[in-house]
C-alpha positions, 0 to 999 in steps of 0.5 A, a space after each residue: 278760061 274762057 277766052 274770046 274767040 278774037 283773043 284766042 290767037 293773039 297776045 291775052 296780055 295787052 288785050 285781057 285784064 283781070 279787074 275787080 267787078 263795080 261794085 268791089 272798086 275803091 271808093 277814090 274819094 278823097 277822106 282827108 288827112 289820115 289822123 292818127 289816133 290817140 294813144 289815151 284811148 287806152 283809158 276808156 277800156 281801163 275804166 270798164 275794167 275798173 267798173 266791172 271789178 266793182 260791180 263784181 265785188 258790189 254783186 257778191 256783197 249782196 248776194 253773198 259768198 256761199 252762192 252758186 253762181 256769185 262766189 268768192 272767186 269773184 273777188 278773184 276775178 275783181 282783182 285781176 280786172 283791176 290789174 289790168 285797169 290799172 296798168 290801162 290807164 297808166 299806159 294810156 300817155 297822150 301822144 302830144 307828138 303827132 308824126 308831123 311833129 316828129 317827123 320835123 323833129 328828126 329831119 332837125 336832129 338827122 343833119 342832112 336834106 331830107 328825100 323820103 322819110 316813112 314814120 310808124 307808131 311804136 311803144 317802148 318798155 313795160 308801161 307801153 310809152 309811145 313812140 315814133 320810129 321815123 326812116 329818113 333817106 337824104 335828098 339826092 339821087 340815089 340817096 347818100 345817106 339814111 337815118 332811122 330816128 326814134 320821137 318820144 311821143 309824149 314829148 317829143 324828144 329823140 330818144 334814139 338814132 342811127 344815121 349811115 351812109 346809105 349802104 344799098 345799092 341802087 345801081 339796077 333802078 336808077 342806072 348809076 353807080 354804087 
């Protein structure tokens, strides 16, 4: 590492800092509120799969089943595309509940004032029904309670919950007793 002469003998930790080059610095422009993509976007590839399956069947019917590159195996490929397309269409639920609505539903359900919280999109079951997983901590410092609530992203119902006293030791962070 090349160190400037005036820093060679002194403390490097304060005077010399590693920085990203100017062209790699992130833009700190406010891009606005982030909107989580709707789960119904799964229906776009579903339509593509189904359309490709129709094209394969039409190709076999047009060229005949005895051609070298086009044969009856295309029917098998079309059948697989139909199965995948139908599955993608069925699992493309419309997420009517965003993370803010899910957080409000979880706070109403949890039963204590909430301080910190986080939300994560997840999927449940064979048909991948979308849900929000909400982790909540009580508003005290340090938090005395915590909860985990799963909220259905389609209808906003509470699927499951776990509410307990906070077992974490925060004494190193806050100086308070555990």
